[in-house]
C-alpha positions, 0 to 999 in steps of 0.5 A, spaced: 402 357 913 394 361 913 393 363 920 385 363 921 384 369 926 378 369 932 377 375 934 371 372 938 375 367 942 381 370 941 384 363 938 389 363 931 389 357 929 393 354 921 387 353 916 385 347 915 382 345 906 379 339 910 374 344 915 374 349 911 370 342 905 366 339 911 363 346 913 361 346 905 358 339 905 353 341 910 350 345 904 349 339 899 354 340 895 359 333 894 365 332 898 368 332 892 365 339 889 367 342 896 375 340 897 375 342 889 372 349 891 376 350 897 382 348 893 381 354 890 380 359 895 388 356 898 390 358 893 388 364 892 388 366 899 397 364 897 397 369 890 394 373 894 400 372 900 395 373 905 398 370 910 392 372 917 383 371 915 378 371 920 374 366 920 368 372 917 373 373 912 373 365 911 366 366 911 365 371 906 370 368 900 366 361 901 360 364 899 362 368 893 366 362 890 358 358 891 355 363 887 361 364 882 360 356 881 352 357 880 351 354 887 347 360 889 342 355 894 348 351 896 351 358 899 345 361 902 344 354 906 351 355 907 351 361 911 345 358 915 349 354 918 355 357 919 350 363 922 348 357 926 355 355 929 356 362 931 349 362 935 352 355 938 345 352 938 346 345 940 343 338 937 341 332 939 340 328 932 336 322 932 336 316 928 331 311 928 331 304 924 330 297 923 336 292 924 341 294 917 336 299 914 344 304 914 343 308 921 351 307 923 353 310 917 348 315 916 350 318 922 357 318 922 356 321 915 352 326 918 356 328 924 362 329 919 357 334 915 355 337 922 362 337 926 359 333 931 363 329 936 359 325 940 355 319 936 352 314 940 349 307 938 342 304 942 346 297 942 351 300 945 347 303 950 343 296 952 350 293 952 352 298 958 345 296 961 346 288 960 353 288 964 349 291 970 343 287 969 344 280 969 338 276 964 334 274 969 333 280 971 330 283 963 332 277 959 328 281 953 335 285 953 340 279 953 337 278 945 337 281 938 331 285 937 327 280 932 329 275 937 326 278 944 319 275 944 323 269 945 325 270 952 318 273 954 314 268 958 306 268 960 305 273 953 299 275 953 293 273 948 291 276 942 298 279 941 303 281 936 307 276 939 314 280 935 312 287 937 310 284 943 317 283 944 322 288 941 316 293 945 319 290 952 327 291 951 326 298 947 322 300 953 326 299 957 333 300 953 330 307 952 331 309 959 338 309 958 337 313 952 333 318 955 339 319 961 344 320 954 338 325 952 337 329 957 344 329 959 345 331 952 340 336 953 342 340 959 350 339 958 349 343 951 352 338 946 351 336 940 349 329 940 347 324 934 344 317 937 342 311 931 339 305 933 332 301 933 331 301 940 330 310 938 321 308 937 316 314 938 313 315 944 319 311 948 323 317 947 323 325 951 324 329 944 325 337 946 325 343 943 333 342 940 332 334 938 331 331 931 328 324 931 328 321 923 325 315 921 330 310 916 327 305 912 328 301 907 324 299 900 323 291 900 327 285 903 330 284 898 334 291 899 334 289 906 337 283 904 344 287 900 345 291 905 346 286 909 350 282 904 354 289 905 354 290 911 358 283 913 363 285 908 365 290 914 364 286 920 363 281 924 357 280 924 355 274 919 349 276 914 346 269 914 344 270 921 338 275 920 336 274 912 334 267 916 330 273 920 328 277 914 322 277 915 321 278 922 324 285 920 321 287 915 314 286 920 318 291 926 320 296 921 312 296 918 312 297 926 315 302 926 314 306 920 306 306 923 310 310 930 313 315 925 306 316 921 302 316 928 308 322 931 309 327 924 316 323 925 319 323 918 320 317 914 327 317 910 327 310 905 335 311 904 335 308 897 343 313 896 348 316 901 348 323 898 340 323 897 338 321 905 344 326 908 341 332 904 334 330 906 336 330 913 340 337 912 334 340 909 329 338 914 333 340 919 335 347 916 327 347 915 325 345 922 331 349 926 329 355 923 322 354 924 323 353 932 328 359 932 321 364 928 317 362 933 322 364 939 323 371 936 330 369 932 332 370 926 339 367 921 341 372 916 342 367 910 341 373 904 
């Protein structure tokens, strides 16, 4: 057994090929390639009969192995994420988008890549609020986002009723969302929040939060996603497809808000490409924010 030593924390833990694979995937390298490289490193250590090794030594070996495989850009990114972990830089990542665009899948994969343990859906926050506040008081939070307008009485004239109802639901749900963000910020937790209720202008962003809006190209692409999701959940595709025009209309509204607040919009065509887009933007944005604070990570 190979033991990894952390001199700073004065800890000793068994070497994990899975953890090393995950750390390599933060660079955008395919998980299969990452696992293959991690396996090579394990075999090299075993061949050299190394029983004790420090985390920094593993970092150096992994960096050289990435270079050896011709993955110079990935090697640079690997150093970046390693140095960021040492800095203990807490992140709050917000992933918004309309129903069915793949937010939950992206959030789960992103959490795996970054080693983030806390992933919260805004639907969960809304469900807690439903249990606390009865329908008579806040009717809009007790139904689907694209049907919220039907629960409201005396809708103002000359307004987009669908968006008015959606905004009403978002306004109340954002109270819970902002409470979660504030707690994560104060406690220094790495947190990912995903959900349709993450609307620019309604959520509180700070110097440690990063927001992204996920979109799909067309109603046909969204319909296909509903059928795929229905294979693994209890949510029937037909319920959402029946309201697909309303869902697409909400997406158009969300994209408009994202443009207004300069939030990156990522068209979710393929999981790996979307994850890499988020990871690349995170790296660039974190570097810029740290530089503004006079902190420069060593990534060369």
